[in-house]
C-alpha positions as CSV (number, residue, x, y, z in Angstrom):
1,M,-35.2,145.2,-138.0
2,D,-38.2,147.3,-136.8
3,A,-36.3,150.4,-136.7
4,E,-35.0,149.8,-140.2
5,A,-38.6,149.2,-141.3
6,R,-39.7,152.4,-139.7
7,M,-36.7,154.4,-141.4
8,S,-37.6,152.8,-144.6
9,L,-41.3,154.1,-144.3
10,F,-40.2,157.4,-143.3
11,D,-37.8,157.6,-146.3
12,H,-40.8,156.7,-148.7
13,L,-42.9,159.3,-146.8
14,A,-40.3,162.1,-147.4
15,E,-39.9,161.0,-151.0
16,L,-43.7,161.2,-151.5
17,R,-43.6,164.8,-149.8
18,T,-40.8,165.7,-152.1
19,R,-42.6,164.6,-155.3
20,L,-45.8,166.3,-154.3
21,L,-44.0,169.4,-153.7
22,K,-42.5,169.2,-157.2
23,V,-46.2,168.5,-158.7
24,T,-47.6,171.4,-156.7
25,L,-44.8,173.8,-157.9
26,A,-45.3,172.8,-161.5
27,V,-49.2,173.2,-161.3
28,A,-48.6,176.7,-159.7
29,V,-46.1,177.8,-162.4
30,L,-48.2,176.5,-165.3
31,G,-51.4,177.6,-163.9
32,G,-49.9,181.1,-163.5
33,V,-49.0,181.3,-167.2
34,S,-52.5,179.8,-168.2
35,L,-54.0,182.8,-166.4
36,A,-52.9,184.8,-169.4
37,Y,-55.3,182.8,-171.5
38,A,-58.0,182.2,-169.0
39,K,-60.8,184.1,-170.9
40,P,-60.4,182.4,-174.5
41,L,-59.9,179.1,-172.7
42,F,-63.1,179.6,-170.9
43,G,-65.0,180.6,-174.2
44,L,-63.5,177.4,-175.6
45,L,-64.6,175.2,-172.7
46,M,-68.2,176.8,-172.9
47,Q,-68.7,176.3,-176.6
48,P,-70.8,173.2,-176.0
49,V,-73.0,174.9,-173.5
50,L,-73.6,178.0,-175.7
51,A,-74.3,176.0,-178.7
52,A,-77.2,174.1,-177.0
53,L,-78.6,177.4,-175.9
54,P,-81.5,179.3,-178.2
55,A,-79.8,181.6,-180.8
56,D,-81.1,184.6,-179.0
57,G,-80.0,183.5,-175.5
58,R,-76.5,182.4,-175.9
59,A,-74.9,184.0,-172.9
60,L,-73.9,183.1,-169.4
61,V,-74.4,185.0,-166.4
62,F,-72.6,185.7,-163.1
63,T,-74.4,186.2,-160.0
64,S,-71.7,188.3,-158.1
65,G,-69.2,190.8,-158.6
66,I,-66.2,188.6,-158.1
67,E,-67.6,185.3,-159.8
68,E,-66.0,186.2,-163.2
69,I,-62.7,186.7,-161.7
70,N,-63.1,183.2,-159.6
71,V,-64.0,181.5,-162.8
72,L,-61.0,182.8,-164.7
73,M,-58.6,181.8,-161.9
74,K,-60.3,178.4,-161.9
75,V,-59.7,178.0,-165.4
76,G,-56.0,178.9,-165.2
77,L,-55.6,176.6,-162.2
78,Y,-57.1,173.7,-164.2
79,A,-55.2,174.5,-167.2
80,G,-52.0,174.2,-165.3
81,L,-53.2,171.0,-163.9
82,F,-53.8,169.6,-167.4
83,L,-50.5,170.8,-168.5
84,T,-48.8,169.2,-165.6
85,T,-49.9,165.7,-166.5
86,P,-46.5,164.5,-167.8
87,V,-44.9,166.0,-164.6
88,I,-47.4,164.1,-162.3
89,L,-46.9,160.9,-164.4
90,W,-43.2,161.2,-164.3
91,Q,-43.3,161.5,-160.3
92,V,-45.6,158.6,-160.0
93,W,-43.1,156.5,-162.0
94,G,-40.2,157.9,-159.9
95,F,-42.0,156.9,-156.6
96,V,-42.8,153.4,-157.7
97,A,-39.5,152.7,-159.8
98,P,-37.6,151.2,-156.9
99,G,-39.9,148.4,-156.9
100,L,-39.4,147.4,-160.6
101,Y,-36.9,145.2,-162.3
102,P,-33.9,147.2,-164.1
103,S,-35.4,146.6,-167.5
104,E,-38.7,147.7,-166.5
105,K,-37.4,151.0,-165.0
106,K,-36.6,151.7,-168.6
107,M,-40.3,151.9,-169.5
108,A,-40.4,155.5,-168.0
109,G,-40.7,157.2,-171.1
110,P,-43.4,155.3,-172.8
111,F,-45.5,155.5,-169.5
112,V,-45.3,159.2,-169.3
113,V,-45.9,159.6,-173.0
114,L,-48.8,157.2,-173.4
115,G,-50.2,158.4,-169.9
116,T,-50.2,161.9,-171.2
117,L,-51.8,160.9,-174.5
118,A,-54.5,158.9,-172.8
119,F,-55.5,161.9,-170.4
120,V,-55.7,164.2,-173.4
121,A,-57.7,161.6,-175.6
122,G,-60.1,161.2,-172.7
123,A,-60.7,164.9,-172.2
124,A,-61.0,165.3,-176.0
125,F,-63.5,162.4,-176.2
126,C,-65.6,164.1,-173.5
127,Y,-65.4,167.6,-175.3
128,A,-66.3,166.3,-178.8
129,V,-68.8,163.5,-178.1
130,I,-70.2,163.6,-174.5
131,L,-70.6,167.5,-173.9
132,P,-72.6,168.5,-177.0
133,S,-75.2,165.7,-176.8
134,M,-75.4,166.2,-173.2
135,F,-76.2,169.9,-173.0
136,Q,-78.5,169.5,-176.1
137,F,-80.4,167.0,-174.1
138,L,-80.3,169.1,-170.9
139,L,-81.0,172.4,-172.5
140,R,-83.1,171.8,-175.6
141,E,-86.0,169.8,-176.5
142,G,-85.4,167.8,-179.7
143,D,-88.6,169.2,-181.4
144,S,-87.9,172.8,-180.6
145,A,-84.2,172.5,-181.8
146,A,-85.3,171.1,-185.2
147,L,-88.0,173.6,-185.5
148,E,-85.5,176.5,-184.8
149,A,-83.2,175.2,-187.6
150,R,-86.1,174.8,-190.0
151,L,-87.3,178.5,-189.2
152,T,-83.6,179.7,-189.7
153,R,-83.5,178.4,-193.1
154,A,-87.0,179.6,-193.9
155,R,-86.3,183.0,-192.8
156,R,-82.8,183.3,-194.9
157,E,-85.1,182.0,-197.8
158,E,-87.5,184.7,-197.3
159,A,-84.9,187.4,-197.1
160,D,-83.6,186.1,-200.6
161,A,-87.3,186.2,-202.0
162,L,-87.7,189.9,-200.7
163,R,-84.6,191.0,-202.3
164,L,-85.7,189.5,-205.5
165,L,-89.1,191.3,-205.1
166,G,-87.0,194.4,-204.6
167,L,-85.3,194.0,-207.8
168,G,-88.7,193.8,-209.4
169,E,-88.5,190.0,-210.0
170,L,-91.8,189.1,-208.6
171,Q,-92.2,185.7,-210.1
172,S,-88.9,184.5,-209.1
173,A,-89.6,185.9,-205.6
174,A,-92.9,184.0,-205.4
175,E,-91.3,180.8,-206.6
176,R,-88.7,181.0,-203.7
177,A,-91.5,181.9,-201.3
178,K,-93.6,179.0,-202.4
179,A,-90.6,176.4,-202.0
180,A,-89.8,177.6,-198.6
181,R,-93.5,177.6,-197.3
182,G,-93.8,174.0,-198.8
183,R,-90.7,172.8,-196.7
184,L,-92.3,174.5,-193.5
185,Q,-95.9,172.9,-194.0
186,A,-94.4,169.8,-194.7
187,A,-92.8,169.6,-191.5
188,G,-96.0,170.8,-189.7
189,D,-94.6,174.2,-188.8
190,G,-96.2,176.5,-191.0
191,Q,-99.8,175.8,-190.6
192,V,-101.6,178.9,-190.1
193,A,-104.2,178.9,-187.3
194,D,-107.3,180.9,-186.6
195,A,-106.3,184.3,-185.4
196,T,-109.2,183.9,-182.7
197,V,-108.1,180.6,-181.2
198,A,-104.3,180.5,-181.7
199,P,-102.4,179.5,-178.5
200,S,-99.7,181.9,-179.1
201,L,-101.9,184.5,-180.7
202,A,-99.6,187.6,-179.9
203,V,-96.7,186.0,-181.2
204,E,-98.3,185.0,-184.5
205,L,-100.0,188.3,-185.1
206,D,-96.5,190.2,-184.2
207,G,-95.0,187.7,-186.9
208,R,-97.5,188.6,-189.6
209,L,-97.5,192.3,-188.9
210,E,-93.6,192.5,-189.4
211,G,-94.0,190.1,-192.5
212,L,-96.5,192.7,-193.9
213,G,-94.0,195.4,-193.2
214,R,-91.2,193.6,-194.9
215,L,-93.2,193.0,-197.9
216,L,-94.1,196.6,-198.0
217,D,-90.6,197.7,-197.7
218,A,-89.5,195.4,-200.5
219,A,-92.6,196.2,-202.8
220,R,-91.5,200.1,-202.2
221,L,-88.2,199.2,-204.2
222,G,-89.4,197.1,-206.8
223,L,-92.6,198.7,-207.9
224,P,-93.1,201.6,-210.2
225,P,-94.0,205.1,-209.1
226,P,-97.7,204.8,-210.3
227,A,-98.2,202.2,-207.5
228,K,-97.3,204.5,-204.6
229,P,-101.0,205.5,-204.1
230,V,-101.7,201.8,-203.3
231,L,-98.8,201.4,-201.2
232,R,-99.9,204.4,-199.3
233,A,-103.2,202.6,-198.6
234,V,-101.2,199.4,-197.4
235,V,-99.3,201.7,-194.9
236,E,-102.5,202.9,-193.5
237,A,-103.9,199.4,-193.2
238,H,-100.6,198.2,-191.6
239,A,-100.9,201.3,-189.0
240,S,-104.4,200.2,-188.4
241,A,-103.4,196.7,-187.6
242,V,-100.9,198.0,-185.2
243,A,-103.5,200.1,-183.4
244,A,-105.9,197.1,-183.0
245,L,-103.1,194.7,-181.8
246,A,-102.2,197.4,-179.1
247,E,-105.9,197.7,-178.0
248,G,-105.8,193.8,-177.7
249,D,-108.3,193.2,-180.6
250,G,-106.6,190.4,-182.6
251,K,-109.3,189.5,-184.9
252,A,-109.5,193.0,-186.1
253,A,-105.8,193.2,-186.5
254,A,-105.8,189.9,-188.5
255,E,-108.5,191.3,-190.7
256,R,-106.6,194.6,-191.5
257,M,-103.5,192.8,-192.3
258,E,-105.3,190.6,-194.6
259,L,-106.9,193.7,-196.2
260,G,-103.3,195.2,-196.5
261,A,-101.9,191.9,-198.2
262,A,-104.9,192.0,-200.7
263,Q,-104.2,195.9,-201.5
264,L,-100.5,195.0,-201.9
265,A,-101.7,192.3,-204.4
266,G,-103.7,194.9,-206.2
267,T,-100.4,196.9,-207.2
268,V,-99.9,194.2,-210.0
269,P,-103.1,192.5,-210.6
270,Q,-101.9,190.1,-213.2
271,E,-99.6,188.8,-210.7
272,A,-101.9,188.4,-207.8
273,S,-101.2,184.6,-207.2
274,S,-97.3,185.8,-206.9
275,W,-98.3,188.2,-204.1
276,A,-100.6,185.6,-202.4
277,E,-97.5,183.3,-202.3
278,L,-95.3,185.9,-200.6
279,W,-98.1,186.5,-198.1
280,K,-98.6,182.8,-197.3
281,L,-94.9,182.6,-196.6
282,E,-95.1,185.3,-194.1
283,E,-98.2,183.7,-192.5
284,A,-96.3,180.3,-192.3
285,L,-93.3,182.0,-190.9
286,A,-95.4,183.7,-188.2
287,A,-97.3,180.4,-187.4
288,G,-93.8,178.6,-187.0
289,A,-92.7,181.3,-184.5
290,A,-95.9,181.0,-182.5
291,R,-95.4,177.2,-182.5
292,Y,-91.6,177.8,-181.5
293,A,-92.7,180.2,-178.7
294,A,-95.1,177.7,-177.4
295,Q,-92.6,175.1,-177.2
296,T,-89.8,177.1,-175.6
297,W,-91.4,179.4,-172.8
298,T,-89.0,178.2,-170.4
299,R,-85.6,179.6,-170.8
300,P,-82.1,178.5,-169.1
301,M,-80.2,180.9,-167.1
302,L,-76.9,179.5,-166.6
303,T,-74.1,180.9,-164.3
304,M,-70.5,180.8,-165.3
305,Q,-69.5,178.9,-161.9
306,E,-71.9,176.1,-162.2
307,Q,-71.3,175.3,-166.1
308,L,-67.6,175.6,-165.7
309,S,-67.6,173.1,-162.8
310,L,-69.7,170.6,-164.5
311,V,-67.5,170.8,-167.8
312,L,-64.3,170.4,-165.7
313,L,-65.6,167.5,-163.6
314,L,-66.5,165.6,-166.7
315,L,-63.3,166.4,-168.6
316,V,-61.2,165.2,-165.7
317,S,-63.4,162.2,-165.2
318,F,-62.9,161.1,-168.7
319,G,-59.2,161.8,-168.6
320,I,-58.8,159.7,-165.6
321,I,-61.0,156.9,-167.2
322,F,-58.7,156.7,-170.1
323,E,-55.9,156.4,-167.9
324,L,-57.3,153.2,-166.4
325,P,-55.4,150.8,-168.5
326,L,-52.2,152.4,-167.8
327,V,-52.8,152.6,-164.0
328,M,-53.8,148.9,-163.8
329,G,-51.0,147.8,-166.0
330,L,-48.5,149.7,-163.6
331,L,-50.2,148.0,-160.6
332,G,-49.8,144.7,-162.3
333,L,-46.0,145.3,-162.6
334,L,-46.0,146.2,-158.7
335,G,-47.8,142.9,-158.0
336,V,-50.8,144.7,-156.6
337,L,-53.3,143.4,-159.2
338,K,-53.6,139.9,-160.6
339,A,-55.3,139.2,-163.8
340,S,-56.9,136.1,-162.5
341,W,-58.6,138.3,-159.6
342,L,-59.7,140.7,-162.1
343,M,-61.4,138.0,-164.4
344,R,-62.9,136.5,-161.4
345,Y,-64.6,139.7,-160.4
346,Q,-65.3,141.0,-164.0
347,R,-69.1,141.2,-163.7
348,H,-68.7,143.2,-160.4
349,A,-66.6,145.5,-162.5
350,F,-69.3,145.9,-165.0
351,V,-71.9,146.8,-162.5
352,F,-69.4,149.4,-160.9
353,C,-68.9,151.0,-164.2
354,L,-72.5,151.3,-165.0
355,V,-73.2,152.7,-161.5
356,A,-70.2,155.2,-161.7
357,A,-71.5,156.2,-165.2
358,A,-75.1,156.8,-163.9
359,I,-73.7,159.1,-161.0
360,L,-71.1,161.2,-163.3
361,T,-73.7,161.4,-165.9
362,P,-75.9,164.6,-165.2
363,T,-78.6,163.5,-167.8
364,G,-80.9,160.5,-167.2
365,D,-81.2,159.1,-170.8
366,A,-79.7,155.9,-172.1
367,V,-77.6,157.3,-174.9
368,N,-75.5,159.6,-172.7
369,L,-75.1,156.8,-169.9
370,A,-74.0,154.5,-172.8
371,L,-71.6,157.0,-174.0
372,M,-69.9,157.3,-170.5
373,A,-70.3,153.5,-169.5
374,C,-68.8,152.1,-172.8
375,P,-65.4,153.8,-172.6
376,M,-65.2,152.9,-168.8
377,L,-65.8,149.1,-169.6
378,L,-63.7,149.2,-172.6
379,C,-60.7,150.9,-170.7
380,F,-61.3,148.3,-168.0
381,E,-60.9,145.4,-170.3
382,L,-57.7,146.9,-171.7
383,G,-56.4,147.3,-168.2
384,V,-57.2,143.5,-167.6
385,L,-55.1,142.8,-170.7
386,A,-52.5,145.2,-169.6
387,V,-52.1,143.3,-166.1
388,W,-52.0,139.9,-168.0
389,M,-49.1,141.1,-170.2
390,M,-47.3,142.6,-167.2
391,E,-47.6,139.4,-165.5
392,Q,-46.4,137.4,-168.5
393,R,-43.4,139.7,-168.8
394,R,-42.6,139.5,-165.1
395,A,-42.7,135.6,-165.4
396,A,-40.1,135.7,-168.3
397,E,-37.8,138.3,-166.4
398,P,-34.8,136.6,-164.5
399,G,-33.5,137.9,-161.1
400,P,-35.2,139.7,-158.2
401,A,-36.6,143.1,-158.2
402,A,-34.3,145.9,-157.9
């Protein structure tokens, strides 16, 4: 009897080895095919990371000559693993099928299909919901991200105002500029500071200087030839401000820029208020840029390897979490899990899910913790329901296990 038991155990181990070899072969083949698409797949996986970075720094770095190759090979391997999900589930079912009733063995197809869909749904939920919010929290402060969005809109509106100025439509340009400045100042982003005490003086003065240059370029296109002598004087004021800024004299640079703006307004004296609106917008944009620079003086430098490892860990984790009801149902079929036992220790399971979510979540905020813990708890409850349904099915099933 012992010899038969040992032989039976060896048979099971041999079967397990055979099925693991089949899975390994499938991963190797599909992973090799996926290598041809590794780079676009990597770009797709890194989209949530790149979207959370500042607009002028959306790039990942590699710290060794072979890191990029290693990353692409890892992408191919994990892509093969994802594609092999139906094969893995089929082999799992084949391994446990001898312990099931004949009618239960017919559930192989639904098990594989539902298991594959659950894994894909978990990874998709992580990619679409968890990763964007997580990386926004990790890489961007909420205030700086909102400020960047407002500044981007204001700069586009400024570009349109300057185009109108270049067409000779000064009043329309001033109205557009006034509306854009009003939105900036309503949010507290465009309050112009005293040039002698501004905390980000260099950034603000550079912004004003560039703004005066853009106004000058647009005015050159939109003003008649008689205004050229005045424009020449504005050019000189701009050059003088550049020299003062290079010498570190911020106060003198600000005064010469104000002089240049006043001279520019003198080209059309009857529209001095319109010129003033355009210049106020440039000052507000410069102040907003200085505020943004003060908030984002630290910049992330992310490596390809680290970010890929983090993203893949979370994608696989959520795929497995969404498989939980199916796995629990299968264990219920085998008699390993009992619904009564699961209900008795339900509170312990809730605590375990919360702890696991806290460990897996790289951020410390309650929002991302809830986004991970809630699906885990829901999947556990669905698993308890699946085990109870399997028990009811087995109780109604006649005959011994095949």
